[in-house]
N, C-alpha and C positions, 0 to 999 in steps of 0.2 A: 399638793404635787408639785416641784419645781420648775419655774418658766421654761419654756424653752421656746428658743428663736426659729421658728421657723421662714423659710422663705417657700414658697409655691414656686413663682417664679422669680429665677434670679432678674439680679439688676443688668443691665445693657451690660453685656460683655463683651470684649472683642476677640478674635481668633479666626478662623479659617475653616473649611470643609476639605479633606482631602476624598477626592476621588477613587477609592478601591477599587475600580472597572465595575461603576454602578453600583457599589455600596459605600454608602458615603460615612466619613469618617471627622466625627466633630473635634479639632483641638482648639482650646482655652488658651487663652494669653495669660500669663502667669504673672503680673506687674513685680518686680525688684522690689525687695524689703528686706528688712531684718527682724527677728524674733524670737524668741525664748524657746531654744530645743529642752525637750525632757518634760519630767513633771515633780511637782514638789514635794518635798516628802511627807506634807499632808492631804494630798490626793489621795481619793480612797482608794483603796485596792489597786493603787501603785505597787511598783519593784523599782527593787534597786538599781536592777539595767536600764534603767530611764533615766539614770543619774549620773554626774548632777548636771544640772542644767547648766545651758550654756548660750549665750546670744549668739544666733550665725547671720549674717546678709548671703540671703540670697538672687544671683542675681535674676533679669527675665528669662522665660521660659514657656514652650508651649505646653499643655496636656492633655492627655483624653480626655473628655468631660465626663465618659463612662467606662469601665473595665470592657477590653476587648470583646467585641461581643463572639456569637460561634458565628454569624453570616461573617464578618469581619475578618475572622481568622481563616475562613473559608477561603474568602478572597485572594486574603495573600498568599496560603498555602497554595494557592493556582501560579502564583507567580513562581520565575525562576531561582532555581536553588543556588543557594551562595556554598554552603557545605556541608548540612547535616537533611535528613531528611525528617517532613513532620507527616505525623496524623491526619489526616484532614478532616475526621471527626471524632476528637477524643474524649470529648466530655460525656458526661451518664447524665445529667437533666438535660434533654437534648429542647433546642430551640434557638430558633435566628438572634432575638433578643435576649437572648441568657448570654450571662457573660460564659464565655468559653473556659474550660478547667481542664485538670489532669494535664497540667501545663508544667513542665520542669525547669528551670533555671535557665537550661541549654537550648530548650526548644522558643521561650521568648528573645533571645538571643538571636537565634536563626529567623526569626519573626522581623526580629527590625532591622537584620541584614537586607532581608527580601524588600520589604519595605522602604528603606535605605536607597537601593540600587532603583526601585521602580520609581519613584517618586523623584531623585535627586537630592532629597532634603536627610540631613542624620537624624534617624528618628533613634531611639534608647529606652531604657529602663527608666524609671527614676532615682534618682540620690537619696538616701534616704532623709537624710534633709529637705531636700526637695519635697518628697511625699507627704513628710512632717506640717513643712509651709503651708504647702496647698490643702490639704486639709484641713489645718487651723481658718485658714484662711483671716488671719487679723487674732484671734480670738485667744483666749487662754486657759478656756475650759476645760472640762475632761472631752467632751463634744463641740464642734463647732455648733450644735442644738444650744447649747448652754452648758448648765450643771447635769444633767441627766439625759437620759434617752427614751423613746418609747417605738415601740415594735406598730405604731402609724406612721412613723416616719422612716425606720430600716429594717432591713430582714436579721435577726440575730434570734437569738431562744431567751423567750420573754417567760417561757413556763415554768421553769425551774423554781422549786417553791423555796431555795435556799439563795441562787442567786438570779433569779430572772428578773430581778429590779437595782437599779444603782442607785448607790443616793436617796433623793429625797423620790425619785421616780416610784412608779408604780407597776407591778406585775404582768405581763403581755403575752402573746400567741407565741408558739412554735411553726412556722410554715413546717419545717421538714423540709426543703425544697428549694433551692433557688428562684430569686424570681427574675423577671426579665428586669433589666437595666431601667432608670426611672421610671418603674415601678410606681413607686408616692409622689414624683412629681417635686420633690425639693432640692435644690440647690443650698449649696453655699455663697460664701459671698465674692467668691473668684467666680463661680457659676458653676464648680464641679457637684456633682452629683453619687451618691452611695459611695460616698469615702467609709461610712459606717457599717460593716456589714455584710453580709451575699456573699461576697468572696475574699479569702485573702486577697494580697497585690506582692508581687515579687518588686522588690529593688536591688539597684547591683553592689550593694556594698555587700562585702564576706561581713559576717558574726562577731562582733566587739562584744563582751561582755558587760558592758557600761561606757561612759563616755568622755572617761578620762584621757586627755592630751586627742579627740577629737576636734578634727578642723573644723572654722568657724566662717567658710566659704561658701558652702551649699555642697563640694562636692563631694566624687565619691570617698568616701574611707578606705582607703588598700596600701597599706605600708607595702606591697608587692609591686603596684605599678601606681607610683605616682603621679604620674603623668594625666590629666583628664582626659583627652584625647585618643589616649589607650579606652576609652569609652564612648566618647563624642563620636569616632572613627570608631565604629564596629565592623562594617565591612573587610577594614584593614586589618582587623586585630581578631579576628574571627577565629582565628585558627588556634591562638592562645588561650582567650576565652573558652574554647568549648573545651579544652581541657581542665578548668576552672573547679575541681572537685570539691572546691570548701562549701560547708554551710552559707547563704544567702540570708537576708534579711528579706521579711514579709510583714505587712501589716495591715490594718485595717481591720479583722476579725472578720466570721462567716455566718453563716445562717445558723450553723449547729452551736456557736458560741455566748457564753453568757456576755450580759453589755459589758461585762469591764476589761475584757477580751477588746473589745471595741471600740475605746479611748484612745485620741487621736496622740496619746504619748508612747501606747502600748504598743511592744514589737517583741517578732518571736524568730526564729532562724528553721531553716527547713533545707535539704538538698533532694530533693525529690517528688514525684508527680502524686498528686492526693485530688479526691475528686470536689474539693471545696478551696479550691488555690488557682486563682488567674493572674491578671495582670493589665497594668493601663503603660501606655507609651507614652515617651518625651519629645516633644522634636526640639533641636538643637539652634540658636539664634545664631546666622554666621556670625564671625567677629569683622569686627572694622579696624 
């Protein structure tokens, strides 16, 4: 079996804990840096929409240690509405520590707006580049674990006879449901958990069929709204954002997916709510 890079406890990381009226939200400082975004043509089960690989420089930001949980969702839904009503209990698989699911892109935008208003900080979804940079945490392999993945480390469908294993890895199990965040006690080198599998995660970017002409600065790739403040200041621009009916990028794979769909570079598009789709948040650093 291929060697896996396992960190049961992450190295010391910086960040802060946001208090959501008694419910903690762990935010991890992601250092600035450059990385090669996308996959090489010889990566097993990779796709043309993950190319061309391109160098991207990402400024420092904070990111949620885990996907937003059902407890965190309920705490923020109880805050003052900005523009859109939210269901306080949308998830099919119930549990305070499980990721919230059945969340549309517009729902996530409203969540970030309420959280921003409540805290006085600018919260939003990650850009696609930020998400992949944070997931890789300095690695270039298909997974931040290494060349393969195991159902001992992540929640995905490892039981399929044809697609349950990846690379030199072995088949595993299919749990058939979402697990609590940090169920495996494993983090990448940035200190983030659950980046592979469990639930898909929304990004801000509208879908593009490949990376031709993609930006190299970590920003949201959106030709219709090229000013990053359009996304950094969610509250100011929420009415326009909530009229955006385009498909947006999702990342990370989920508990129902084969391991190839959980790779760091894999990307897909969606425009609806679904029982295996959630999100995690980014906090924007003040500009100096």
